[in-house]
SEPAFI-512998 format. One line per 2 residues: for each residue x, y, z of C-alpha. Coordinates in Angstrom, 3 decimals, m for minus. Each point is the difference from the previous one (the first is absolute). Layout:
BEGIN
X/Y/Z ~ ...
//
This chain:
BEGIN
0.012/m0.013/m0.034 ~ 1.354/3.392/m0.928
m1.397/3.477/0.017 ~ 1.362/0.826/m3.428
m2.296/0.595/m2.961 ~ m2.942/2.126/m0.919
m2.561/m1.472/2.379 ~ m0.528/2.115/3.109
0.649/m1.267/3.515 ~ m1.797/m3.085/1.107
m1.195/m0.993/m3.497 ~ 3.479/m1.491/m0.534
m0.634/m2.663/2.669 ~ m1.085/m3.364/m1.306
m3.110/m0.607/2.122 ~ 0.066/m3.785/m0.588
3.583/m0.122/1.307 ~ m0.983/2.180/2.965
m2.977/m2.184/0.759 ~ 2.169/m3.166/m0.154
2.599/1.552/2.319 ~ m2.575/1.106/2.511
m1.667/m3.462/m0.113 ~ 3.418/m1.479/0.739
0.160/1.965/3.203 ~ 2.353/2.813/m0.977
m0.575/3.218/1.791 ~ m0.832/3.309/m1.551
3.190/1.369/1.558 ~ 2.128/m2.615/m1.783
m1.672/0.580/m3.288 ~ 0.420/3.733/0.310
3.690/m0.366/0.631 ~ 0.334/m2.473/m2.910
m1.904/2.134/m2.572 ~ 1.058/3.466/1.137
m3.597/1.043/0.530 ~ m1.233/1.416/3.245
m1.584/m2.119/2.649 ~ m3.162/2.008/m0.410
m0.168/m0.727/m3.717 ~ 0.430/m3.715/0.507
m2.586/m0.069/2.825 ~ m2.481/2.103/m2.045
0.280/m2.389/m3.000 ~ m0.615/m2.965/2.372
m3.130/1.573/1.339 ~ m1.359/1.208/m3.328
0.483/m3.386/m1.652 ~ m1.132/m2.214/2.831
3.418/m1.700/0.473 ~ 0.680/m2.334/2.903
1.649/1.492/2.969 ~ m0.387/0.797/3.658
m2.828/2.558/m0.495 ~ m2.151/m2.339/m1.945
0.541/m2.720/2.631 ~ m1.295/2.425/2.705
m3.196/0.646/m1.894 ~ m1.080/m3.669/0.210
//
């Protein structure tokens, strides 16, 4: 994942990859460090696209 190219901000993140990483138990903090995006951006995408994670587990 790189931030280069014409797509702005979060649109450069492959949502399928992100979903797979979250399902595998990786934290938003780890993914933010790996991708170079902010923790808030990764968290936001997880919430907006109903990805597995700690917040979704609390809602149940």
